[in-house]
C-alpha angles and dihedrals in degrees: 000000000000120000129187122250093251091066117124119223104253127163111265125212113264124275096034092217139323119281095237112178099021118114095175139020090245089064089060088057092050096049106113093196095063123077119220092263092054091048089051092052093053096045092046090052088049091052094044120112085238086073097048118126114241112255090005108077096172091060124078124197113189120201109263097029122108098227145006122272130200112271088229090066092051090049090048091055091050088051091050091051089053091049093049090050092054094050 
C-alpha cells in the first residue's frame, strides 16, 4: 500500500485491508514491499479482538488468510517489528 508524500493523515476504515497471501504473521515481516507502518497495521488488525475466532479467544483469523493462527504468534511478530525498528 504505497502512498504519495502529499497524503494527509486521515482515519482509515478498520481493518486497513485483508491480508491476502499471508499464511503466518512472520510472512508480513518478511514482505519487502511493505514499510514498517504497513506491517504494523496488518499485524495490529490480526491481533485485534475483531479477528478473534469465536469460542477460541487465543486464535486470530484475519480476513484474507487461509486459517487462524495463535495470538501469541501475532504478538511475537509485533514484538520483532518493534525490536527491528529500534536497531
